KEKOLDO-997217 format. One record per residue (C-alpha): x, y, z; residue in three letters; residue number from 1. Coordinates in nm, 4 decimals, always signed. Layout:
N
pt east->X	north->Y	up->Z	r->ala	k->NUM $
...
REM end
This chain:
369
pt east->-7.6368	north->-1.2146	up->-3.3904	r->unk	k->1 $
pt east->-7.3550	north->-1.3366	up->-3.6569	r->unk	k->2 $
pt east->-7.1511	north->-1.6336	up->-3.5300	r->unk	k->3 $
pt east->-6.8176	north->-1.6032	up->-3.3671	r->unk	k->4 $
pt east->-6.7201	north->-1.9262	up->-3.6200	r->unk	k->5 $
pt east->-6.8309	north->-1.6675	up->-3.9130	r->unk	k->6 $
pt east->-6.6434	north->-1.3702	up->-3.8422	r->unk	k->7 $
pt east->-6.2762	north->-1.5314	up->-3.8683	r->unk	k->8 $
pt east->-6.3511	north->-1.7212	up->-4.1857	r->unk	k->9 $
pt east->-6.0886	north->-1.5925	up->-4.4575	r->unk	k->10 $
pt east->-6.1984	north->-1.4572	up->-4.7828	r->unk	k->11 $
pt east->-6.0926	north->-1.7875	up->-4.9871	r->unk	k->12 $
pt east->-6.3227	north->-1.9932	up->-4.7647	r->unk	k->13 $
pt east->-6.6097	north->-1.7270	up->-4.7803	r->unk	k->14 $
pt east->-6.6126	north->-1.6946	up->-5.1422	r->unk	k->15 $
pt east->-6.5947	north->-2.0766	up->-5.1690	r->unk	k->16 $
pt east->-6.8914	north->-2.1541	up->-4.9273	r->unk	k->17 $
pt east->-7.1217	north->-1.8687	up->-5.0910	r->unk	k->18 $
pt east->-7.0747	north->-2.0383	up->-5.4207	r->unk	k->19 $
pt east->-7.1375	north->-2.3774	up->-5.3116	r->unk	k->20 $
pt east->-7.4560	north->-2.2574	up->-5.0834	r->unk	k->21 $
pt east->-7.5831	north->-2.0622	up->-5.3599	r->unk	k->22 $
pt east->-7.5387	north->-2.3472	up->-5.6136	r->unk	k->23 $
pt east->-7.7242	north->-2.6054	up->-5.3920	r->unk	k->24 $
pt east->-8.0115	north->-2.3417	up->-5.3617	r->unk	k->25 $
pt east->-8.0402	north->-2.3177	up->-5.7650	r->unk	k->26 $
pt east->-8.3455	north->-2.1371	up->-5.8565	r->unk	k->27 $
pt east->-8.5138	north->-2.0991	up->-5.5049	r->unk	k->28 $
pt east->-8.2642	north->-1.8277	up->-5.4560	r->unk	k->29 $
pt east->-8.2467	north->-1.4295	up->-5.5972	r->unk	k->30 $
pt east->-7.9979	north->-1.2197	up->-5.4830	r->unk	k->31 $
pt east->-7.9974	north->-0.8655	up->-5.4917	r->unk	k->32 $
pt east->-7.7365	north->-0.6160	up->-5.4895	r->unk	k->33 $
pt east->-7.7397	north->-0.2206	up->-5.4471	r->unk	k->34 $
pt east->-7.5008	north->-0.0137	up->-5.6639	r->unk	k->35 $
pt east->-7.3792	north->+0.1046	up->-5.3581	r->unk	k->36 $
pt east->-7.2379	north->-0.2576	up->-5.2212	r->unk	k->37 $
pt east->-6.8419	north->-0.3538	up->-5.2282	r->unk	k->38 $
pt east->-6.7490	north->-0.5496	up->-5.5422	r->unk	k->39 $
pt east->-6.6915	north->-0.9126	up->-5.3418	r->unk	k->40 $
pt east->-7.0398	north->-0.8423	up->-5.2522	r->unk	k->41 $
pt east->-7.1932	north->-0.7480	up->-5.5571	r->unk	k->42 $
pt east->-7.0172	north->-1.0769	up->-5.7318	r->unk	k->43 $
pt east->-7.2584	north->-1.2924	up->-5.5978	r->unk	k->44 $
pt east->-7.5499	north->-1.0927	up->-5.6996	r->unk	k->45 $
pt east->-7.8132	north->-1.2279	up->-5.9478	r->unk	k->46 $
pt east->-7.9499	north->-0.8440	up->-6.0080	r->unk	k->47 $
pt east->-7.7922	north->-0.5353	up->-5.9195	r->unk	k->48 $
pt east->-7.9798	north->-0.1783	up->-5.9608	r->unk	k->49 $
pt east->-8.0937	north->+0.1446	up->-5.7119	r->unk	k->50 $
pt east->-8.3855	north->+0.0557	up->-5.4549	r->unk	k->51 $
pt east->-8.7002	north->+0.0519	up->-5.6668	r->unk	k->52 $
pt east->-8.5213	north->-0.1260	up->-5.9587	r->unk	k->53 $
pt east->-8.4415	north->-0.4413	up->-5.7507	r->unk	k->54 $
pt east->-8.7691	north->-0.4550	up->-5.5758	r->unk	k->55 $
pt east->-8.9195	north->-0.4531	up->-5.8910	r->unk	k->56 $
pt east->-8.6957	north->-0.7551	up->-6.0074	r->unk	k->57 $
pt east->-8.7891	north->-0.8775	up->-5.6638	r->unk	k->58 $
pt east->-9.1624	north->-0.9119	up->-5.7211	r->unk	k->59 $
pt east->-9.1060	north->-1.0114	up->-6.0960	r->unk	k->60 $
pt east->-8.9331	north->-1.3629	up->-5.9112	r->unk	k->61 $
pt east->-9.2389	north->-1.6012	up->-5.8642	r->unk	k->62 $
pt east->-9.0551	north->-1.8984	up->-5.8623	r->unk	k->63 $
pt east->-8.7824	north->-1.7940	up->-5.6214	r->unk	k->64 $
pt east->-8.8620	north->-1.8976	up->-5.2674	r->unk	k->65 $
pt east->-8.5581	north->-1.6551	up->-5.1654	r->unk	k->66 $
pt east->-8.4889	north->-1.2999	up->-5.2093	r->unk	k->67 $
pt east->-8.1949	north->-1.1847	up->-5.0054	r->unk	k->68 $
pt east->-8.1495	north->-0.8362	up->-5.0516	r->unk	k->69 $
pt east->-7.7798	north->-0.6681	up->-5.0150	r->unk	k->70 $
pt east->-7.8960	north->-0.3184	up->-4.9320	r->unk	k->71 $
pt east->-8.0603	north->-0.1504	up->-4.6104	r->unk	k->72 $
pt east->-8.3746	north->-0.1904	up->-4.4629	r->unk	k->73 $
pt east->-8.6254	north->+0.0347	up->-4.6225	r->unk	k->74 $
pt east->-8.5368	north->-0.1764	up->-4.9325	r->unk	k->75 $
pt east->-8.5864	north->-0.5045	up->-4.8143	r->unk	k->76 $
pt east->-8.9052	north->-0.3923	up->-4.7157	r->unk	k->77 $
pt east->-9.0431	north->-0.2507	up->-5.0013	r->unk	k->78 $
pt east->-8.9173	north->-0.5920	up->-5.1753	r->unk	k->79 $
pt east->-9.1409	north->-0.7439	up->-4.9252	r->unk	k->80 $
pt east->-9.4155	north->-0.5624	up->-4.9615	r->unk	k->81 $
pt east->-9.4257	north->-0.6291	up->-5.3153	r->unk	k->82 $
pt east->-9.3483	north->-0.9830	up->-5.3381	r->unk	k->83 $
pt east->-9.6104	north->-1.3017	up->-5.3105	r->unk	k->84 $
pt east->-9.6377	north->-1.3798	up->-4.9036	r->unk	k->85 $
pt east->-9.5132	north->-1.7170	up->-4.9839	r->unk	k->86 $
pt east->-9.1282	north->-1.5397	up->-5.0751	r->unk	k->87 $
pt east->-8.9435	north->-1.5136	up->-4.8343	r->unk	k->88 $
pt east->-8.7400	north->-1.1854	up->-4.7891	r->unk	k->89 $
pt east->-8.3938	north->-1.1613	up->-4.6062	r->unk	k->90 $
pt east->-8.1745	north->-0.9049	up->-4.5181	r->unk	k->91 $
pt east->-7.8228	north->-1.0653	up->-4.4271	r->unk	k->92 $
pt east->-7.7251	north->-0.7217	up->-4.2810	r->unk	k->93 $
pt east->-7.9951	north->-0.6914	up->-3.9991	r->unk	k->94 $
pt east->-7.8267	north->-0.3853	up->-3.8456	r->unk	k->95 $
pt east->-7.7972	north->-0.1876	up->-4.1526	r->unk	k->96 $
pt east->-8.0739	north->+0.0860	up->-4.1262	r->unk	k->97 $
pt east->-8.0910	north->+0.4052	up->-4.3547	r->unk	k->98 $
pt east->-7.9514	north->+0.7170	up->-4.1530	r->unk	k->99 $
pt east->-8.2083	north->+0.9395	up->-4.4226	r->unk	k->100 $
pt east->-8.5002	north->+0.7214	up->-4.3285	r->unk	k->101 $
pt east->-8.4755	north->+0.6957	up->-3.9418	r->unk	k->102 $
pt east->-8.5260	north->+1.0827	up->-3.9737	r->unk	k->103 $
pt east->-8.8715	north->+1.0788	up->-4.0244	r->unk	k->104 $
pt east->-9.0792	north->+0.9146	up->-3.7675	r->unk	k->105 $
pt east->-9.4304	north->+0.8697	up->-3.8291	r->unk	k->106 $
pt east->-9.5577	north->+1.0164	up->-3.4670	r->unk	k->107 $
pt east->-9.3573	north->+1.2751	up->-3.5943	r->unk	k->108 $
pt east->-9.5195	north->+1.3062	up->-3.9617	r->unk	k->109 $
pt east->-9.8358	north->+1.2944	up->-3.7782	r->unk	k->110 $
pt east->-9.7474	north->+1.5788	up->-3.6018	r->unk	k->111 $
pt east->-9.6763	north->+1.7867	up->-3.8996	r->unk	k->112 $
pt east->-9.9700	north->+1.6595	up->-4.0461	r->unk	k->113 $
pt east->-10.1786	north->+1.7945	up->-3.8104	r->unk	k->114 $
pt east->-10.0388	north->+2.1299	up->-3.7697	r->unk	k->115 $
pt east->-9.9705	north->+2.2036	up->-4.0939	r->unk	k->116 $
pt east->-10.3558	north->+2.1572	up->-4.2073	r->unk	k->117 $
pt east->-10.4822	north->+2.3650	up->-3.9270	r->unk	k->118 $
pt east->-10.2632	north->+2.6150	up->-4.0546	r->unk	k->119 $
pt east->-10.3378	north->+2.6468	up->-4.4172	r->unk	k->120 $
pt east->-10.7300	north->+2.5781	up->-4.3062	r->unk	k->121 $
pt east->-10.6492	north->+2.9013	up->-4.1076	r->unk	k->122 $
pt east->-10.5131	north->+3.0605	up->-4.4036	r->unk	k->123 $
pt east->-10.7751	north->+3.0283	up->-4.6602	r->unk	k->124 $
pt east->-10.5965	north->+2.7228	up->-4.8894	r->unk	k->125 $
pt east->-10.7996	north->+2.5520	up->-5.1235	r->unk	k->126 $
pt east->-11.0205	north->+2.2983	up->-5.0214	r->unk	k->127 $
pt east->-10.9431	north->+2.3652	up->-4.6467	r->unk	k->128 $
pt east->-10.7469	north->+2.1397	up->-4.4055	r->unk	k->129 $
pt east->-10.6723	north->+1.8055	up->-4.5543	r->unk	k->130 $
pt east->-10.7547	north->+1.8397	up->-4.8919	r->unk	k->131 $
pt east->-10.5039	north->+2.1682	up->-4.9144	r->unk	k->132 $
pt east->-10.1999	north->+1.9385	up->-4.8764	r->unk	k->133 $
pt east->-10.0738	north->+1.6263	up->-5.0414	r->unk	k->134 $
pt east->-9.8402	north->+1.4019	up->-4.8966	r->unk	k->135 $
pt east->-9.4651	north->+1.2709	up->-5.0672	r->unk	k->136 $
pt east->-9.2454	north->+1.0412	up->-4.9538	r->unk	k->137 $
pt east->-8.9071	north->+0.9010	up->-5.1075	r->unk	k->138 $
pt east->-8.8656	north->+0.5584	up->-5.1477	r->unk	k->139 $
pt east->-8.5691	north->+0.6169	up->-4.9419	r->unk	k->140 $
pt east->-8.8389	north->+0.5731	up->-4.6297	r->unk	k->141 $
pt east->-8.9818	north->+0.3119	up->-4.3666	r->unk	k->142 $
pt east->-9.2760	north->+0.1248	up->-4.4930	r->unk	k->143 $
pt east->-9.5175	north->+0.3078	up->-4.2309	r->unk	k->144 $
pt east->-9.4145	north->+0.6199	up->-4.3798	r->unk	k->145 $
pt east->-9.5093	north->+0.4863	up->-4.7135	r->unk	k->146 $
pt east->-9.8503	north->+0.3803	up->-4.5073	r->unk	k->147 $
pt east->-9.9159	north->+0.7239	up->-4.3838	r->unk	k->148 $
pt east->-9.8850	north->+0.8613	up->-4.7531	r->unk	k->149 $
pt east->-10.1007	north->+0.6210	up->-4.9081	r->unk	k->150 $
pt east->-10.3498	north->+0.6659	up->-4.6606	r->unk	k->151 $
pt east->-10.3895	north->+1.0337	up->-4.7204	r->unk	k->152 $
pt east->-10.3976	north->+1.0265	up->-5.0892	r->unk	k->153 $
pt east->-10.0283	north->+1.0707	up->-5.1418	r->unk	k->154 $
pt east->-9.7387	north->+0.8763	up->-5.3186	r->unk	k->155 $
pt east->-9.3847	north->+0.7417	up->-5.3280	r->unk	k->156 $
pt east->-9.1383	north->+0.8879	up->-5.5786	r->unk	k->157 $
pt east->-8.7870	north->+0.8103	up->-5.6488	r->unk	k->158 $
pt east->-8.4981	north->+1.0279	up->-5.7369	r->unk	k->159 $
pt east->-8.5622	north->+0.9569	up->-6.1057	r->unk	k->160 $
pt east->-8.9247	north->+1.0535	up->-6.1121	r->unk	k->161 $
pt east->-8.9909	north->+1.2779	up->-5.8219	r->unk	k->162 $
pt east->-9.0600	north->+1.6066	up->-6.0545	r->unk	k->163 $
pt east->-9.2878	north->+1.4089	up->-6.2358	r->unk	k->164 $
pt east->-9.4686	north->+1.3108	up->-5.8872	r->unk	k->165 $
pt east->-9.4410	north->+1.6748	up->-5.7995	r->unk	k->166 $
pt east->-9.5888	north->+1.8083	up->-6.1145	r->unk	k->167 $
pt east->-9.8880	north->+1.5285	up->-6.0112	r->unk	k->168 $
pt east->-9.9493	north->+1.6841	up->-5.6912	r->unk	k->169 $
pt east->-9.9018	north->+2.0951	up->-5.7854	r->unk	k->170 $
pt east->-10.1561	north->+2.0092	up->-6.0987	r->unk	k->171 $
pt east->-10.4543	north->+1.9139	up->-5.8420	r->unk	k->172 $
pt east->-10.4077	north->+2.2746	up->-5.7057	r->unk	k->173 $
pt east->-10.2308	north->+2.1013	up->-5.3487	r->unk	k->174 $
pt east->-9.9466	north->+2.2084	up->-5.1564	r->unk	k->175 $
pt east->-9.6751	north->+1.8611	up->-5.0908	r->unk	k->176 $
pt east->-9.5437	north->+1.7565	up->-4.7533	r->unk	k->177 $
pt east->-9.2082	north->+1.5806	up->-4.8810	r->unk	k->178 $
pt east->-9.0400	north->+1.3404	up->-4.6905	r->unk	k->179 $
pt east->-8.7667	north->+1.2747	up->-4.5568	r->unk	k->180 $
pt east->-8.5027	north->+1.4306	up->-4.7727	r->unk	k->181 $
pt east->-8.4815	north->+1.8277	up->-4.7575	r->unk	k->182 $
pt east->-8.2337	north->+1.8603	up->-5.0376	r->unk	k->183 $
pt east->-8.4373	north->+1.6214	up->-5.3197	r->unk	k->184 $
pt east->-8.7193	north->+1.8392	up->-5.2089	r->unk	k->185 $
pt east->-8.5611	north->+2.1347	up->-5.2363	r->unk	k->186 $
pt east->-8.4040	north->+2.0609	up->-5.5877	r->unk	k->187 $
pt east->-8.6986	north->+1.8997	up->-5.7169	r->unk	k->188 $
pt east->-8.8970	north->+2.2129	up->-5.6140	r->unk	k->189 $
pt east->-8.6701	north->+2.4819	up->-5.7752	r->unk	k->190 $
pt east->-8.6362	north->+2.2394	up->-6.1062	r->unk	k->191 $
pt east->-8.9693	north->+2.2599	up->-6.1748	r->unk	k->192 $
pt east->-8.9821	north->+2.6865	up->-6.1542	r->unk	k->193 $
pt east->-9.1084	north->+2.7004	up->-5.7461	r->unk	k->194 $
pt east->-8.9058	north->+3.0158	up->-5.6120	r->unk	k->195 $
pt east->-8.7181	north->+2.9450	up->-5.3056	r->unk	k->196 $
pt east->-8.9686	north->+3.1857	up->-5.1013	r->unk	k->197 $
pt east->-9.2728	north->+2.9392	up->-5.1627	r->unk	k->198 $
pt east->-9.0508	north->+2.6258	up->-5.0137	r->unk	k->199 $
pt east->-9.0435	north->+2.6074	up->-4.6373	r->unk	k->200 $
pt east->-8.9044	north->+2.3400	up->-4.3976	r->unk	k->201 $
pt east->-9.0937	north->+2.1206	up->-4.1218	r->unk	k->202 $
pt east->-8.7715	north->+2.0106	up->-3.8966	r->unk	k->203 $
pt east->-8.9125	north->+1.7729	up->-3.6159	r->unk	k->204 $
pt east->-8.6230	north->+1.8592	up->-3.4151	r->unk	k->205 $
pt east->-8.7349	north->+2.2118	up->-3.2985	r->unk	k->206 $
pt east->-9.0676	north->+2.0857	up->-3.1633	r->unk	k->207 $
pt east->-8.9437	north->+2.2253	up->-2.8351	r->unk	k->208 $
pt east->-9.1646	north->+2.3710	up->-2.5431	r->unk	k->209 $
pt east->-9.4654	north->+2.2740	up->-2.6765	r->unk	k->210 $
pt east->-9.4979	north->+2.4768	up->-3.0090	r->unk	k->211 $
pt east->-9.4877	north->+2.2718	up->-3.2955	r->unk	k->212 $
pt east->-9.5394	north->+2.5768	up->-3.4822	r->unk	k->213 $
pt east->-9.1717	north->+2.6469	up->-3.4360	r->unk	k->214 $
pt east->-9.0968	north->+2.4302	up->-3.6676	r->unk	k->215 $
pt east->-9.1643	north->+2.5849	up->-3.9737	r->unk	k->216 $
pt east->-8.8397	north->+2.7674	up->-4.1403	r->unk	k->217 $
pt east->-8.7656	north->+3.1252	up->-3.9703	r->unk	k->218 $
pt east->-9.0808	north->+3.3178	up->-4.0325	r->unk	k->219 $
pt east->-9.1703	north->+3.1617	up->-4.3640	r->unk	k->220 $
pt east->-9.5533	north->+3.1043	up->-4.3526	r->unk	k->221 $
pt east->-9.6654	north->+2.7592	up->-4.4676	r->unk	k->222 $
pt east->-9.9618	north->+2.9641	up->-4.6109	r->unk	k->223 $
pt east->-9.7712	north->+3.0931	up->-4.8611	r->unk	k->224 $
pt east->-9.5656	north->+2.8028	up->-4.9320	r->unk	k->225 $
pt east->-9.6216	north->+2.5524	up->-5.1960	r->unk	k->226 $
pt east->-9.3948	north->+2.2503	up->-5.1022	r->unk	k->227 $
pt east->-9.2791	north->+2.2086	up->-4.7433	r->unk	k->228 $
pt east->-9.0058	north->+1.9773	up->-4.7191	r->unk	k->229 $
pt east->-8.8930	north->+1.7600	up->-4.4256	r->unk	k->230 $
pt east->-8.5387	north->+1.8135	up->-4.2416	r->unk	k->231 $
pt east->-8.3736	north->+1.4918	up->-4.3110	r->unk	k->232 $
pt east->-8.0306	north->+1.4371	up->-4.5437	r->unk	k->233 $
pt east->-7.8661	north->+1.1672	up->-4.7233	r->unk	k->234 $
pt east->-7.4786	north->+1.2128	up->-4.5323	r->unk	k->235 $
pt east->-7.3156	north->+1.0293	up->-4.8203	r->unk	k->236 $
pt east->-7.4660	north->+1.3415	up->-5.0678	r->unk	k->237 $
pt east->-7.4329	north->+1.6052	up->-4.8261	r->unk	k->238 $
pt east->-7.0821	north->+1.5444	up->-4.7693	r->unk	k->239 $
pt east->-6.9778	north->+1.6925	up->-5.1009	r->unk	k->240 $
pt east->-6.9209	north->+2.0821	up->-5.1335	r->unk	k->241 $
pt east->-6.8998	north->+2.3773	up->-5.4244	r->unk	k->242 $
pt east->-6.4815	north->+2.3235	up->-5.3111	r->unk	k->243 $
pt east->-6.5264	north->+2.0183	up->-5.4024	r->unk	k->244 $
pt east->-6.6236	north->+2.0874	up->-5.7338	r->unk	k->245 $
pt east->-6.4187	north->+2.3853	up->-5.7831	r->unk	k->246 $
pt east->-6.1031	north->+2.1787	up->-5.7258	r->unk	k->247 $
pt east->-6.2182	north->+1.9010	up->-5.9312	r->unk	k->248 $
pt east->-6.2311	north->+2.1332	up->-6.1891	r->unk	k->249 $
pt east->-5.9078	north->+2.2786	up->-6.1598	r->unk	k->250 $
pt east->-5.7537	north->+1.9086	up->-6.1577	r->unk	k->251 $
pt east->-5.8505	north->+1.8109	up->-6.4544	r->unk	k->252 $
pt east->-5.9861	north->+2.1217	up->-6.6349	r->unk	k->253 $
pt east->-6.2559	north->+1.9890	up->-6.8791	r->unk	k->254 $
pt east->-6.4560	north->+1.7221	up->-6.7163	r->unk	k->255 $
pt east->-6.8534	north->+1.6964	up->-6.6624	r->unk	k->256 $
pt east->-6.9408	north->+1.7044	up->-6.2876	r->unk	k->257 $
pt east->-7.2556	north->+1.5080	up->-6.2048	r->unk	k->258 $
pt east->-7.4249	north->+1.4734	up->-5.8769	r->unk	k->259 $
pt east->-7.7055	north->+1.3586	up->-5.7291	r->unk	k->260 $
pt east->-8.0201	north->+1.5315	up->-5.6510	r->unk	k->261 $
pt east->-7.9795	north->+1.4616	up->-5.2616	r->unk	k->262 $
pt east->-7.6650	north->+1.6973	up->-5.2516	r->unk	k->263 $
pt east->-7.7413	north->+2.0692	up->-5.1473	r->unk	k->264 $
pt east->-7.8453	north->+2.2976	up->-5.4128	r->unk	k->265 $
pt east->-7.5449	north->+2.5093	up->-5.4001	r->unk	k->266 $
pt east->-7.3813	north->+2.1512	up->-5.5243	r->unk	k->267 $
pt east->-7.6436	north->+2.0661	up->-5.7658	r->unk	k->268 $
pt east->-7.6397	north->+2.4318	up->-5.9294	r->unk	k->269 $
pt east->-7.2475	north->+2.3937	up->-5.9185	r->unk	k->270 $
pt east->-7.1991	north->+2.0283	up->-6.1436	r->unk	k->271 $
pt east->-7.3114	north->+2.0329	up->-6.5127	r->unk	k->272 $
pt east->-7.5573	north->+1.7234	up->-6.4167	r->unk	k->273 $
pt east->-7.7804	north->+1.5644	up->-6.1551	r->unk	k->274 $
pt east->-7.9774	north->+1.2537	up->-6.1456	r->unk	k->275 $
pt east->-8.0525	north->+0.9708	up->-5.9663	r->unk	k->276 $
pt east->-7.8425	north->+0.6532	up->-5.9251	r->unk	k->277 $
pt east->-7.9469	north->+0.5279	up->-6.2367	r->unk	k->278 $
pt east->-7.9104	north->+0.8678	up->-6.4434	r->unk	k->279 $
pt east->-7.5325	north->+0.8857	up->-6.3321	r->unk	k->280 $
pt east->-7.4388	north->+0.5463	up->-6.4619	r->unk	k->281 $
pt east->-7.6504	north->+0.5653	up->-6.7846	r->unk	k->282 $
pt east->-7.4357	north->+0.9102	up->-6.7895	r->unk	k->283 $
pt east->-7.0887	north->+0.7580	up->-6.7879	r->unk	k->284 $
pt east->-7.2207	north->+0.4293	up->-6.9443	r->unk	k->285 $
pt east->-7.3284	north->+0.6132	up->-7.2658	r->unk	k->286 $
pt east->-7.0443	north->+0.8768	up->-7.2855	r->unk	k->287 $
pt east->-6.7564	north->+0.8312	up->-7.5569	r->unk	k->288 $
pt east->-6.4312	north->+0.7039	up->-7.4829	r->unk	k->289 $
pt east->-6.1971	north->+0.9615	up->-7.3353	r->unk	k->290 $
pt east->-6.4569	north->+1.1859	up->-7.2197	r->unk	k->291 $
pt east->-6.3807	north->+1.2724	up->-6.8045	r->unk	k->292 $
pt east->-6.6445	north->+1.2424	up->-6.5225	r->unk	k->293 $
pt east->-6.6102	north->+1.3734	up->-6.1959	r->unk	k->294 $
pt east->-6.9465	north->+1.1647	up->-5.9880	r->unk	k->295 $
pt east->-7.0762	north->+1.2949	up->-5.6660	r->unk	k->296 $
pt east->-7.2281	north->+0.9894	up->-5.5033	r->unk	k->297 $
pt east->-7.1595	north->+0.6986	up->-5.2747	r->unk	k->298 $
pt east->-6.7335	north->+0.5976	up->-5.3466	r->unk	k->299 $
pt east->-6.8349	north->+0.1992	up->-5.4582	r->unk	k->300 $
pt east->-7.0236	north->+0.2891	up->-5.7428	r->unk	k->301 $
pt east->-6.7634	north->+0.5477	up->-5.8719	r->unk	k->302 $
pt east->-6.4984	north->+0.3339	up->-5.8344	r->unk	k->303 $
pt east->-6.6807	north->+0.0517	up->-5.9945	r->unk	k->304 $
pt east->-6.7698	north->+0.2719	up->-6.2963	r->unk	k->305 $
pt east->-6.3916	north->+0.3843	up->-6.3143	r->unk	k->306 $
pt east->-6.3085	north->+0.0103	up->-6.3324	r->unk	k->307 $
pt east->-6.5768	north->-0.0890	up->-6.5837	r->unk	k->308 $
pt east->-6.5191	north->+0.1887	up->-6.8337	r->unk	k->309 $
pt east->-6.1671	north->+0.2184	up->-6.8312	r->unk	k->310 $
pt east->-6.1604	north->+0.4177	up->-7.1947	r->unk	k->311 $
pt east->-6.3177	north->+0.7197	up->-7.0157	r->unk	k->312 $
pt east->-6.1348	north->+0.8863	up->-6.7166	r->unk	k->313 $
pt east->-6.4121	north->+0.8622	up->-6.4031	r->unk	k->314 $
pt east->-6.2774	north->+0.9948	up->-6.0969	r->unk	k->315 $
pt east->-6.4968	north->+1.0479	up->-5.7401	r->unk	k->316 $
pt east->-6.5895	north->+1.4503	up->-5.6961	r->unk	k->317 $
pt east->-6.4705	north->+1.3399	up->-5.3384	r->unk	k->318 $
pt east->-6.4612	north->+0.9886	up->-5.1421	r->unk	k->319 $
pt east->-6.7734	north->+0.9327	up->-4.9452	r->unk	k->320 $
pt east->-6.9081	north->+0.5734	up->-4.7974	r->unk	k->321 $
pt east->-7.2617	north->+0.4980	up->-4.7247	r->unk	k->322 $
pt east->-7.1679	north->+0.3145	up->-4.3721	r->unk	k->323 $
pt east->-7.5097	north->+0.1416	up->-4.3763	r->unk	k->324 $
pt east->-7.4453	north->-0.0089	up->-4.6969	r->unk	k->325 $
pt east->-7.0941	north->-0.1356	up->-4.5964	r->unk	k->326 $
pt east->-7.2343	north->-0.3526	up->-4.3220	r->unk	k->327 $
pt east->-7.3249	north->-0.6565	up->-4.5706	r->unk	k->328 $
pt east->-7.0211	north->-0.8181	up->-4.6218	r->unk	k->329 $
pt east->-6.9405	north->-1.1862	up->-4.6966	r->unk	k->330 $
pt east->-6.9605	north->-1.2912	up->-4.3582	r->unk	k->331 $
pt east->-7.3002	north->-1.2163	up->-4.3351	r->unk	k->332 $
pt east->-7.3977	north->-1.3222	up->-4.6483	r->unk	k->333 $
pt east->-7.2594	north->-1.6747	up->-4.5941	r->unk	k->334 $
pt east->-7.4302	north->-1.7234	up->-4.2775	r->unk	k->335 $
pt east->-7.7881	north->-1.6078	up->-4.4444	r->unk	k->336 $
pt east->-7.7319	north->-1.8881	up->-4.6829	r->unk	k->337 $
pt east->-7.6021	north->-2.1517	up->-4.4977	r->unk	k->338 $
pt east->-7.9178	north->-2.1001	up->-4.2153	r->unk	k->339 $
pt east->-8.1016	north->-2.1102	up->-4.5644	r->unk	k->340 $
pt east->-7.9952	north->-2.4947	up->-4.6184	r->unk	k->341 $
pt east->-8.1181	north->-2.5471	up->-4.2564	r->unk	k->342 $
pt east->-8.4632	north->-2.3722	up->-4.3329	r->unk	k->343 $
pt east->-8.3882	north->-2.1040	up->-4.0908	r->unk	k->344 $
pt east->-8.4307	north->-1.7620	up->-4.2074	r->unk	k->345 $
pt east->-8.1729	north->-1.4908	up->-4.0444	r->unk	k->346 $
pt east->-8.2345	north->-1.1522	up->-4.0788	r->unk	k->347 $
pt east->-8.6240	north->-1.2230	up->-4.2724	r->unk	k->348 $
pt east->-8.7829	north->-0.8798	up->-4.3267	r->unk	k->349 $
pt east->-9.1903	north->-0.8670	up->-4.3154	r->unk	k->350 $
pt east->-9.4459	north->-0.5845	up->-4.3095	r->unk	k->351 $
pt east->-9.7800	north->-0.5866	up->-4.1221	r->unk	k->352 $
pt east->-10.0887	north->-0.6564	up->-4.4134	r->unk	k->353 $
pt east->-10.2313	north->-0.3205	up->-4.3252	r->unk	k->354 $
pt east->-9.9214	north->-0.1569	up->-4.3692	r->unk	k->355 $
pt east->-9.8128	north->-0.3117	up->-4.6842	r->unk	k->356 $
pt east->-10.1943	north->-0.2559	up->-4.8375	r->unk	k->357 $
pt east->-10.1234	north->+0.1407	up->-4.7657	r->unk	k->358 $
pt east->-9.7661	north->+0.1861	up->-4.8749	r->unk	k->359 $
pt east->-9.8302	north->-0.0339	up->-5.2168	r->unk	k->360 $
pt east->-10.1263	north->+0.2347	up->-5.2439	r->unk	k->361 $
pt east->-9.8551	north->+0.4942	up->-5.2574	r->unk	k->362 $
pt east->-9.6292	north->+0.2855	up->-5.4829	r->unk	k->363 $
pt east->-9.9209	north->+0.2234	up->-5.6854	r->unk	k->364 $
pt east->-9.9950	north->+0.6208	up->-5.7397	r->unk	k->365 $
pt east->-9.6280	north->+0.6456	up->-5.8607	r->unk	k->366 $
pt east->-9.6292	north->+0.3683	up->-6.1064	r->unk	k->367 $
pt east->-9.9149	north->+0.5081	up->-6.2840	r->unk	k->368 $
pt east->-9.8022	north->+0.8483	up->-6.3291	r->unk	k->369 $
REM end
């Protein structure tokens, strides 16, 4: 809980005190800022990037005692799992859970696993039972779900390498159970040439009347599916519509539309390009002066790209804000740092050793690819 005395501080005082605390902590402190953070927070970040990129940076900071992660919960969890046990990972916005990560709980994943492996056994799928299915989770998931996948031979993926990880699973002759983002799963499967009729969906909300088989979409047979995607989504990216794409083309004419693969299939297909947060950043950064870009991702990142590259036109496909990211502000960042000066840890993120062991195994499988 943020003390009242911090809530009313004016911005100039917040900025001055954060700078002073950061200077006092010196090399003991590293601040990480995700691309979706607001500018006033990003200005204090020693490193900025996407979620996995920042976790790798955290793991490389062997001399730092404190890692302050300006992001959401699953990002800080991954950093805590990759850092040395002696290092302390802190999340200034302690109430910043990623909504999509919360859509796939381990208990529901276990139910899906039991039902699907049983159905694949009945269908006579290769290897029968568990050997027929491989779980893959998006980086945007809880440490517990990563550990669930690690225990069962599965892996983590990012939006940048999802196709590689899917190929790795499919090359083994395995079916994929993908968490927690339906649209990244669908777009990745389609990009690999898997026909729509061989992509099924598991909706945990349809667990009704003790009939878990109802979770598979309509009459689609899981025995026929190569990929089963979890019914989760990122509200930031599912906000974009084909109408947004049409409107921006009408307004700007010759413009390149680039979107994140967490968007719906229709939006991805209507766009010119799609790719991860880092892909979008590189596309705009490396574009020639005078080029025009409509970007379908979180508004703070789009606005920052427009400011940093004023010699090209960068506009949002539509204005879509991540409320969880927005919970990190100068007030809770200052409180976190000033408490550190007194040896107190606000928002410390810790992951149980057993969870870390299995989750890191899933991460390592991805990194080996």
